[in-house]
C-alpha positions in Angstrom: 309.8 77.9 45.4 306.2 78.7 44.4 303.8 79.8 47.0 301.3 77.2 48.1 297.6 77.9 47.6 297.1 78.9 51.2 300.2 81.1 51.2 299.0 82.8 48.0 295.6 83.4 49.6 297.2 85.1 52.6 299.4 87.2 50.3 296.7 88.4 48.0 293.7 88.7 50.4 291.8 92.0 50.1 290.0 91.5 53.5 290.3 94.4 55.8 291.5 92.3 58.7 293.3 89.0 58.4 294.4 86.3 60.8 297.0 84.0 59.4 297.3 80.9 61.7 300.7 79.7 60.8 302.0 76.3 62.1 305.7 75.7 62.8 307.8 75.6 59.7 304.9 76.7 57.5 306.8 79.6 55.8 305.1 82.4 57.7 308.0 84.8 57.4 308.1 84.3 53.6 304.3 84.7 53.5 304.4 88.0 55.5 307.2 89.4 53.4 305.5 88.4 50.2 302.3 90.1 51.4 304.1 93.3 52.1 305.9 93.2 48.7 302.5 92.5 47.0 300.9 95.5 48.7 303.6 97.8 47.5 304.1 96.3 44.0 300.6 95.3 43.1 298.2 97.3 45.2 299.9 100.6 45.0 300.4 101.0 48.7 303.4 103.2 49.6 306.1 101.6 51.7 305.8 104.5 54.2 302.1 103.5 54.8 303.1 100.0 56.1 304.2 99.1 59.6 305.3 95.5 60.4 305.9 94.6 64.0 307.8 91.5 65.3 309.5 90.5 68.5 313.2 90.1 67.5 315.6 92.3 65.6 316.8 89.2 63.8 313.3 88.6 62.5 312.8 92.3 61.6 316.2 92.3 59.7 315.4 89.1 57.8 312.0 90.4 56.8 313.2 93.7 55.6 316.1 92.2 53.6 313.7 89.9 51.8 311.4 92.8 51.0 314.3 94.9 49.6 315.4 91.9 47.5 311.8 91.6 46.2 311.1 95.2 45.3 314.3 97.1 45.7 314.1 100.9 46.2 310.3 100.8 46.5 310.8 99.5 50.0 312.4 102.8 51.1 310.5 104.2 54.2 309.1 100.9 55.2 308.9 100.4 58.9 309.8 96.8 60.0 310.4 97.1 63.7 310.3 95.2 67.0 307.7 96.5 69.5 310.5 98.1 71.5 312.3 99.8 68.6 308.9 101.1 67.4 308.1 102.6 70.7 311.6 104.0 71.2 311.5 105.7 67.8 308.2 107.4 68.6 309.6 108.5 72.0 312.6 110.1 70.2 310.3 111.7 67.6 308.1 113.4 70.2 310.2 114.5 73.2 307.6 117.3 73.8 304.9 114.7 74.4 306.9 111.9 75.9 308.0 113.9 78.9 311.6 112.8 78.2 314.7 115.0 77.4 315.9 114.8 73.9 319.1 112.9 74.8 317.8 110.2 77.1 319.5 106.9 77.4 318.3 103.3 77.9 319.5 102.2 81.3 321.3 98.9 81.6 320.6 96.3 84.3 323.5 97.6 86.5 322.1 101.2 86.5 318.6 100.0 87.3 319.9 97.7 90.1 321.8 100.6 91.7 318.7 102.8 91.6 316.6 100.1 93.2 319.3 99.3 95.8 319.3 102.9 96.9 315.5 102.8 97.2 315.6 99.6 99.2 318.3 101.1 101.5 316.2 104.2 102.0 312.9 102.5 102.6 314.0 99.4 104.5 312.4 97.1 101.9 313.3 93.4 102.4 313.1 92.3 98.8 316.2 92.0 96.6 316.6 94.5 93.7 316.0 91.8 91.1 312.6 90.9 92.6 311.6 94.6 92.8 312.6 95.2 89.1 310.6 92.1 88.1 307.5 93.5 89.9 308.0 96.8 88.2 308.3 95.1 84.8 305.1 93.1 85.4 303.2 96.3 86.3 304.4 98.1 83.1 303.5 95.2 80.9 300.0 94.9 82.3 300.6 91.5 83.9 299.7 92.7 87.4 298.1 95.8 88.9 300.4 98.0 91.0 299.7 97.1 94.7 298.9 100.2 96.8 301.8 99.5 99.2 304.2 99.2 96.3 303.1 102.4 94.5 305.6 104.7 96.4 308.5 102.4 95.3 307.2 102.2 91.7 306.8 106.0 91.6 310.2 106.7 93.1 311.9 104.3 90.7 310.3 106.1 87.7 311.0 109.6 89.0 314.7 108.7 89.7 315.0 107.3 86.2 313.6 110.4 84.7 315.7 112.7 86.9 318.8 110.8 85.6 317.5 110.9 82.0 317.0 107.2 81.7 314.3 104.8 80.5 314.2 101.0 80.7 313.1 98.4 78.2 309.6 98.3 79.4 309.2 102.1 79.2 309.7 101.8 75.4 306.2 100.4 75.1 304.6 101.6 78.3 305.5 105.2 77.9 304.6 105.1 74.2 301.1 103.8 75.0 300.6 106.6 77.6 301.9 109.2 75.0 299.6 108.0 72.3 296.6 107.9 74.7 297.2 111.4 76.0 298.4 113.3 73.0 296.2 113.3 69.9 299.0 114.6 67.7 300.9 111.4 68.1 297.8 109.3 67.5 296.9 111.4 64.5 300.4 110.8 63.1 300.0 107.0 63.4 296.5 107.0 61.9 297.5 109.3 59.1 300.6 107.4 58.2 299.8 103.7 58.4 297.2 102.1 56.2 298.4 98.5 56.8 299.7 97.1 60.1 301.1 93.6 60.2 302.0 91.8 63.4 304.2 88.7 63.5 304.1 86.2 66.4 300.9 87.7 67.6 300.4 84.9 70.2 303.4 86.4 72.1 301.9 89.8 72.6 301.1 90.9 76.1 298.4 93.3 77.2 300.4 96.5 76.8 301.8 95.5 73.4 298.4 94.6 72.2 297.2 98.0 73.4 299.9 99.7 71.3 298.7 97.8 68.2 295.1 98.7 68.7 296.0 102.4 69.3 298.0 102.4 66.1 295.2 101.0 63.9 292.8 103.6 62.6 289.2 102.8 61.5 290.3 102.9 57.9 293.5 100.8 58.4 294.0 97.1 57.7 295.3 94.8 60.5 296.9 91.5 59.6 298.1 89.2 62.4 300.2 86.1 62.1 300.7 83.5 64.8 300.0 80.2 66.3 298.5 79.7 69.8 300.3 76.3 70.0 303.6 78.2 70.1 302.6 80.7 72.8 305.4 80.0 75.4 305.9 83.4 77.1 303.0 83.6 79.4 305.4 84.2 82.3 306.1 87.6 80.7 302.5 88.3 79.9 301.7 86.8 76.5 298.1 85.7 76.2 297.2 82.8 73.8 293.5 83.8 74.1 294.3 87.1 72.2 294.7 85.3 68.9 291.8 83.0 69.6 289.6 86.0 70.3 290.8 87.8 67.2 289.6 85.1 64.8 286.1 85.2 66.4 285.4 88.6 64.9 283.0 88.4 62.0 284.9 90.8 59.8 288.2 88.8 60.1 289.3 86.5 57.4 291.1 83.5 58.9 293.7 81.6 56.8 295.4 78.4 58.0 299.0 77.7 56.9 299.3 74.1 58.1 301.9 72.7 55.7 305.2 72.1 57.4 308.3 72.5 55.2 310.9 72.1 57.9 310.6 68.7 59.7 310.4 65.2 58.4 307.0 63.5 58.8 307.7 61.3 61.9 308.7 64.4 63.9 305.5 66.1 62.7 303.5 63.0 63.8 304.9 63.3 67.3 304.2 67.1 67.4 300.6 66.7 66.1 299.7 63.8 68.4 301.3 65.5 71.4 299.7 69.0 71.1 296.2 67.5 70.8 296.4 66.8 74.5 295.8 70.5 75.0 292.1 71.3 75.1 292.3 75.1 74.9 293.6 75.6 71.4 292.6 76.4 67.8 292.0 73.0 66.2 294.5 72.3 63.5 297.0 69.7 62.3 300.3 70.1 60.5 300.8 68.4 57.2 304.4 67.3 56.6 306.0 68.1 53.2 309.3 66.2 53.9 308.9 62.5 53.6 312.0 61.2 55.4 311.3 58.3 57.9 314.1 58.6 60.5 312.3 57.6 63.7 312.8 59.8 66.7 314.5 58.0 69.6 313.7 58.0 73.3 316.6 57.0 75.6 316.3 56.4 79.4 319.3 56.0 81.6 320.1 55.7 85.3 321.4 59.1 86.2 321.8 62.7 85.1 325.6 62.1 84.6 324.8 59.0 82.4 322.3 61.1 80.4 325.0 63.7 79.7 327.5 60.9 78.7 324.9 59.3 76.3 324.1 62.6 74.7 327.9 63.0 74.1 328.0 59.5 72.5 325.0 60.4 70.2 326.8 63.5 69.1 330.1 61.7 68.4 328.2 59.1 66.4 326.3 61.7 64.4 329.5 63.6 63.5 331.7 60.6 62.8 329.2 58.1 61.2 326.4 60.4 59.8 328.5 63.3 58.6 326.8 66.0 60.7 328.7 69.1 61.9 328.6 70.1 65.5 326.8 73.4 64.7 324.0 71.4 63.1 323.1 70.0 66.5 321.2 71.7 69.3 320.6 70.5 72.9 317.4 72.2 74.2 317.0 72.5 77.9 313.9 73.1 80.0 316.0 75.1 82.4 319.6 76.4 82.4 320.6 74.3 85.4 320.6 71.2 83.2 323.6 72.6 81.3 326.3 71.9 83.9 326.6 68.1 83.6 326.2 68.3 79.8 328.9 70.9 79.5 331.2 68.7 81.7 330.6 65.6 79.6 331.2 67.6 76.4 334.5 68.9 77.8 335.6 65.4 78.7 334.7 64.2 75.2 336.3 67.2 73.4 333.0 68.3 72.0 333.0 72.0 71.2 329.9 73.8 72.4 328.4 77.2 72.9 325.9 78.3 75.5 323.7 80.9 73.9 323.6 84.2 75.8 325.5 82.9 78.7 328.1 85.7 79.0 327.8 87.7 75.7 325.2 90.2 76.9 327.3 91.6 79.7 330.2 92.2 77.3 327.9 94.0 74.9 326.4 96.0 77.7 329.8 97.1 78.8 330.8 98.1 75.3 327.5 100.1 75.0 328.8 102.3 77.9 331.8 103.2 75.8 329.5 104.2 72.9 327.3 106.2 75.2 330.4 108.0 76.5 331.4 108.9 72.9 327.9 110.4 72.5 328.1 112.3 75.8 331.3 111.9 77.7 330.4 114.7 80.2 327.8 112.4 81.6 329.8 111.1 84.5 328.4 107.6 84.7 329.3 107.0 81.1 332.8 108.2 81.2 333.8 106.5 84.4 332.7 103.2 83.1 334.0 103.7 79.6 337.6 104.4 80.6 337.5 101.3 82.8 336.7 99.2 79.8 337.8 96.4 79.6 337.0 96.0 83.3 340.6 95.4 84.4 343.2 98.0 83.5 346.8 97.6 82.6 347.9 97.2 86.2 344.8 95.5 87.4 343.6 98.7 88.9 340.0 99.8 88.2 339.2 103.5 87.7 337.4 103.6 91.1 340.5 102.0 92.8 342.6 104.6 91.1 340.4 107.5 92.4 340.5 106.1 96.0 344.2 105.2 96.0 345.3 108.6 94.8 342.7 110.7 96.6 341.5 112.3 93.4 338.9 114.8 94.6 337.4 116.0 91.3 333.6 116.3 91.3 333.4 114.2 88.1 335.3 111.7 86.0 336.3 114.6 83.7 337.8 116.5 86.6 339.6 113.4 88.0 341.1 112.6 84.6 342.4 116.2 84.3 344.4 115.6 87.5 346.3 112.7 85.9 349.5 114.0 84.4 353.1 113.0 84.0 354.5 115.3 86.7 352.7 114.1 89.9 353.2 111.0 92.0 350.4 109.0 90.3 351.5 105.7 88.8 352.3 106.6 85.2 351.4 103.5 83.3 347.9 103.2 84.7 347.3 107.0 84.6 348.5 107.1 81.0 346.2 104.3 80.0 343.2 106.1 81.5 344.1 109.4 79.9 344.6 107.7 76.5 341.2 106.1 76.7 339.7 109.5 77.7 341.5 111.1 74.8 340.1 108.6 72.3 336.5 109.1 73.6 336.8 112.9 73.4 338.3 112.6 69.9 335.4 110.4 68.6 332.9 112.7 70.4 334.3 115.6 68.5 334.0 113.8 65.2 330.3 113.0 65.6 329.7 116.5 67.0 331.2 118.0 63.8 329.5 115.5 61.5 326.1 114.1 62.6 326.5 111.5 59.8 329.9 110.3 60.8 329.7 106.5 60.1 329.1 104.2 63.0 331.3 101.7 61.2 334.2 104.1 61.3 333.8 104.7 65.0 333.8 100.9 65.6 336.9 100.4 63.4 338.8 103.1 65.3 337.9 101.5 68.6 338.9 98.1 67.4 342.4 99.5 66.4 342.7 101.3 69.7 341.9 98.3 71.9 344.1 96.0 69.8 347.0 98.4 70.3 346.3 98.0 74.1 346.5 94.2 73.7 342.8 93.7 74.7 340.6 90.8 73.6 338.5 92.4 70.8 336.4 89.4 69.6 333.2 90.9 70.8 334.0 94.3 69.2 334.5 92.4 66.0 331.1 90.8 66.6 329.7 94.3 67.1 331.1 95.4 63.8 329.4 92.4 62.2 326.1 93.3 63.9 326.4 96.9 62.7 327.1 95.8 59.2 323.9 93.7 59.2 321.9 96.5 60.8 323.0 99.2 58.3 321.6 97.1 55.4 318.0 97.8 56.6 318.3 100.7 59.1 316.3 103.9 58.6 319.0 105.9 60.3 322.7 104.8 60.7 323.9 107.3 63.2 325.6 106.2 66.5 322.6 107.1 68.7 320.3 104.8 66.6 322.8 102.0 66.7 323.1 102.2 70.5 319.3 102.1 70.7 319.4 99.0 68.5 322.0 97.3 70.6 320.2 98.1 73.9 316.9 96.7 72.6 318.7 93.5 71.4 320.7 93.1 74.6 317.7 93.5 76.9 315.7 91.1 74.7 318.5 88.6 74.6 318.1 88.8 70.8 319.6 86.2 68.6 320.8 89.0 66.3 323.8 89.4 68.6 325.0 85.8 67.9 327.7 85.9 65.3 329.4 82.7 66.2 330.8 81.0 63.1 332.7 78.4 65.1 331.6 74.7 64.6 330.0 74.2 68.0 327.1 72.3 69.5 324.4 74.8 70.4 323.2 74.5 74.1 320.2 76.7 74.9 316.9 76.7 76.7 313.8 75.8 74.8 312.6 79.4 75.2 315.7 80.6 73.5 315.2 78.2 70.6 312.0 79.9 69.4 312.4 80.9 65.8 315.4 78.7 65.1 315.8 75.3 63.5 318.5 72.6 63.5 319.0 69.3 61.6 319.4 67.5 65.0 317.6 68.3 68.2 318.3 66.6 71.6 315.9 67.3 74.5 317.2 66.0 77.8 315.3 65.6 81.1 312.0 64.8 79.6 310.4 63.4 82.7 308.0 64.6 85.4 309.9 67.0 87.7 312.1 68.5 84.9 310.0 68.6 81.7 307.2 68.9 82.5 308.3 70.9 85.6 305.5 70.0 87.9 306.7 72.6 90.5 305.2 75.4 88.4 302.1 73.5 87.4 299.1 74.4 89.5 296.3 74.2 86.9 295.4 72.6 83.6 296.4 75.9 81.9 299.9 75.6 83.4 300.3 72.1 82.1 299.1 73.2 78.7 301.8 75.9 78.7 304.4 73.3 79.5 303.1 71.2 76.6 303.4 74.2 74.2 307.0 74.6 75.2 307.8 71.0 74.5 305.9 71.3 71.2 308.1 74.3 70.2 311.3 72.3 71.1 310.2 69.3 69.1 309.4 71.4 66.0 312.9 72.9 65.9 314.1 69.5 64.6 314.5 69.1 60.9 315.9 65.5 60.5 316.6 63.8 63.8 315.0 64.1 67.3 316.3 62.5 70.5 314.5 62.6 73.8 316.3 61.5 76.9 315.6 61.1 80.6 317.0 59.4 83.7 315.3 57.2 86.3 313.2 58.7 89.1 315.2 61.9 89.7 312.7 63.2 92.4 310.6 60.2 93.0 307.0 60.0 91.8 305.1 63.2 91.4 302.3 64.0 93.8 300.9 66.7 91.4 297.5 65.4 90.5 297.3 67.6 87.5 300.4 66.0 86.0 299.1 62.4 85.5 301.9 61.2 83.3 305.0 62.4 81.5 305.2 63.7 78.0 306.7 60.5 76.5 303.9 58.5 78.0 301.3 60.6 76.1 302.6 59.3 72.8 304.5 56.0 73.5 304.1 54.3 70.2 305.7 57.1 68.2 309.2 56.7 69.7 312.0 54.2 69.0 312.7 53.4 72.7 315.9 52.1 74.2 317.4 52.0 77.7 321.1 52.2 78.3 
């Protein structure tokens, strides 16, 4: 498909700084990849002089694949990274400036919770560990200042993490910003290398991410940002829609509007356009639909939450039997995850297959990462103890820690304890044998990567797959990991095991869609936030009523209400062909929130085909 005039303008612009305001479904990813390809192929810019930043590994992979398809080997050395992977790579490149050891690890949630729990126990803090970690995250992302009475806890958490050679997800950007600000050598490297910096989904950047961008841009470099303030839905984690609005006000910035929507049929676009105009604080623009289908979106109101779930099931059954849709072409987008329970129950009763995105997968991936970390460094006690206990329940339903307690193993480390397990003592042989075999496999793979730094990650994963299959373990998520690695290796700068673990940890902590390799024909159930960047032929949005969506509990200002509208706008614009909005009667009575005068459906009543059941 040929580029539109606006897309071509964005691709070929010679302006030093460019703002591309890209509506939903406007082909922004294609435009961005074509611009990068154009810079290399037509403007004689070296691939190594370009940095492209985005928010998800999935988007980064897709972008780099397209560029490689466009220009082939000329793309070698191009950096297309998430903010976190960009920061992490710099931290690994400059251990002398980062203050980190060369072999630091990214701590998972379990490790961080344990560190915080110890601090809480020692200090007598009342808060739960999750709340403390949330506050630490907000401080590192520039959302809040560190309160004076919290600073000792903040400092102890960070010092403990460093003592144990750990960083967390937020450190990847926070520590990188500090390193660039404090060490001219790192800043000089960035300024000397990158002539063109391009940022996708700029409306989602928070204060610290934006600081990293600006620190990376030299006076001679070009900055191109792509985004849409109407799709800013992450203010709760620090994103600032005003950043993109302020950016286009600079006199030396060329602003290009991509307002043609190639995704959704025109009646869905009519709803989205009409609805988002209720927000006052926005860049004025309107989507132009390029698909002419006239299937009118439906609004259905029923008596109860259970009835709503039953009617959603009926809609899906009808679409699949009478309209020829597959289950995986349908998405149910929730304002909050609590809405899922009655819907899942109704689906099970109606034999509708479904998947809940990122419900349990991340914990499985996280556990598997511990095995990979043990292969990298099995002498690190925390790694080995957890790795040999993977899967969590052993052959005889005895965990490693139960085993140590039951048999009074008194070694100072997991390595010492495992050396005490042998055929000639009174220790239960089957369980002891299993742990020893797992230990042996980890040591074997560690030896292979120690002897050959380029030992393929794919070979490690295949060996682990065979090993766990021989134990009779469920290996579906290991197979998923193999698929993830295969995708990653197509675009990765380095394909060693350490780089892959870094990639997995960034994806896990970000709940990245790149980890979803579900080819089963299932209805997709996810939150509206999780749907960002995705599209589906059919979208169903339940609970569109005051109290649920918009959730007036969190609305204390006009700005809060506008954020809620943006979330609904994003959900609506995920739909390609059909859109269903559902609600049920008076779930919480009438709202007493004066800011929320009426529900979202009431803001555009004439645009829906209404029916009550």
